[in-house]
Each structure stands twice: as C-alpha cells, then as structure tokens.
N, C-alpha and C positions, 0 to 999 in steps of 0.2 A: 200318298199319290205317286205312283211308278213314275220312274224319270221319263223324259221323252227320249225316245231311241232316235240315234242317228245311222245312218248306214256308210260305213267305209270298204274301201276297195284297196288291196296291194295288188301285183303281180310279181313272178319269179321269172317272166319274160314267155312260160310256158300255160301257164294256170295262175287265172283272176282270183285272190280270196276275198271274201266279200265277208261282211259283218255287220251284224246289227247291236249296239250297245250304245251307252248313253254319255261316251267321251274317248278321245284319241288314246286316253292311257289304256282304257279298259281294248279300245280294239289291239294296242300295240302287244299287250299281255295276251289275250285270244289270238293272236297271230305268234305267241313265242320270240316276236323281236327284242333286241337286244339293243337297238338303237331305234332315233327316234327319225323313224320313213318318212313323217310329214314333213318333217325340218327339210331332210334331204330329197324331196319332192318325189319319194318311192310310192307314198300311199296320197289317198285324196279323200274327200267327201264326196257321195253321189247324192243325186236324187233321182237318180232312172227310175222311172214306177216301176217296171220288171223288176228290177234290182232290189229295190225298197220291198216290193212284196214279195218276195221271195226271203231275202233277210228276216225280216220283221215277222215271217211266219215261226221263225227258230230263233229268238234273239241270243246271242251269245256262242251262238256254234258259228264256226266258220264254213261258207261253202265254197265249194271248187268249180270254177269254170275255165274252159279252155279260154287262154287270151285272144281277146277279139270278137268271141260269142255276143257279147253285148258292146257296142263302141261308146267310148266314153260320151258325155252327151256335150255337146259343142256349147260355150257360151252363147248365150240371147245378146244379139248384134242389136242395135237399136235401129228400130225399124225409120224412124226421120232421115238419117244419114246415110246418103250412099256410099258402097266399099270404093274407096278412093285408090286402093294399093290394091292390085292383084294377089291373092292369099299365093305364098311359097310353097312351091311341091313339098308333099309332104315325104319324110325320107321312107325310102324302101325298109319293108318287113323284114326282117331278123329271117334268115333260112334256117330251115328244121333242122333239128338235132342230127346226125348222122347216125345210121345203125350202128357203127362201131362205137360211137359216145353214147350210146343208149344200152347197150351190149355191155360197154364198161362200168357204166351206174350200176344196173341190174348183177353183175359179177361183184362189184363191191358190195353192194346192200347183202350177197348171198356169203362173202365170207363175214359181213358183221355179224349174220344172224349165225351164224356156222363158231366165229369167237364167242358169242355174248353166251349160246349154248355148253360149249366146251369150259368157260368161265364157271359156270351155273355148277356143272357136275365136277368142277374142281372143288367148290365152293362146298357143294354136298360132303364129298368124300375128307374134306376136313371135318365138317361137320360130324361124321359119323366118328372120324378117327378121334377125334377130342371126347364124344361120348363113350370111347370105348375106353379112354385115358381116365374120364370121370368114374367109369365104372370101376375100374381097377385101383385108382385113387381109395373110393368108397370101401372096396370091400379090405384094402390095406391097411385103413384106417380102423374098421372095427375089428380087424385081426388082431392091433396092435393093440386097442384099447380094452380089450378081454384077456390078452396075455399081460398086459400091464397090470391089470385087476386083481391077476390070479397072483399073480409075483406082490403086488403090496400087501394082498392078504395073506401069503406066505411069510415075509417079511415082518408084517405086525405078531405074527403067530411065533415067529423066532425072537425077535425081542421080547415078548410076552415072556417067553420061556426063560430066558436070561434075569428076569425079573425074579422069579420065583428060586 
C-alpha cells in the first residue's frame, strides 16, 4: 500500500515551493534544503485543496508558484467564541526586488554558466593531452619491448657462441 501523501509548502519570498511526499524529511530532500525548515518556521504542511490537488497530481515533484498566489489557509476559529481581541494588522508585504538586483542575479547566473563552460573546456583539453600522452607512452613501451627482445636474442646468440 502506498504511503499517504502530505503536501508541504516553503517559500523564498518570491516563490512558493509545493511538494506532495510522505514525510517532512522527504519534502526537505525534494527542496534540496540543508536545514530543517519546519523547525525554523520556513516550511509548513498545508491542507489547501487547490495546492493539494496540484501537488498530488505529480507526487515528489516540486511545484513553483508566485508567493501569495494561494493565500495560506487561516486556522479555523471556534464558532462558539466571539473574537475578544481585534486581529493585529498584518505586516506590509516586502517590496519587489529592484531591477538592479534582478539584473545582478542574471549577470551572476550568466557568469556561473560561462565559468562552468570554461571549466568543461579545460577538462576536455586535459583529457586530450592525457590521451596523447597515453598513446606516446604505449608507442615507447612497444618500441622498447621490441628492441629489448632483439637485444636479448643477440645476447643469447653471443653467449652460445662463447660456449662452442
């Protein structure tokens, strides 16, 4: 029997990451998190029908949605008690990143891609040099063995001539 899927959500401030898995540990693994986001309050389990339906359609796959596209489900308040205290105002939403910050991220991503390409080319060049050295060594080894065999044969004949 397949384990019951739970839907978990985390956010980086710009994007919500939603995944349907069987445990918190598997959610952290799917997100690639190196710390317990649930313990720090950075992640939570959700019962939002919209998110549950979307995430359960492809279990284990991390879905990305703009932050705030699906508001977090408010905790159910008991209907028998009237609210005694007014709810404090919610903090203002963080401002969208500036165009300069977005440009900086794009530039750094491009530099990272370029650096990875240059690294790959350098490794390919080293591999080609290594292959050339291996071929040269093989040729030297073959030549050495052939010459050594001829010299050994000549030495054997010379020793045999001494015995006669």
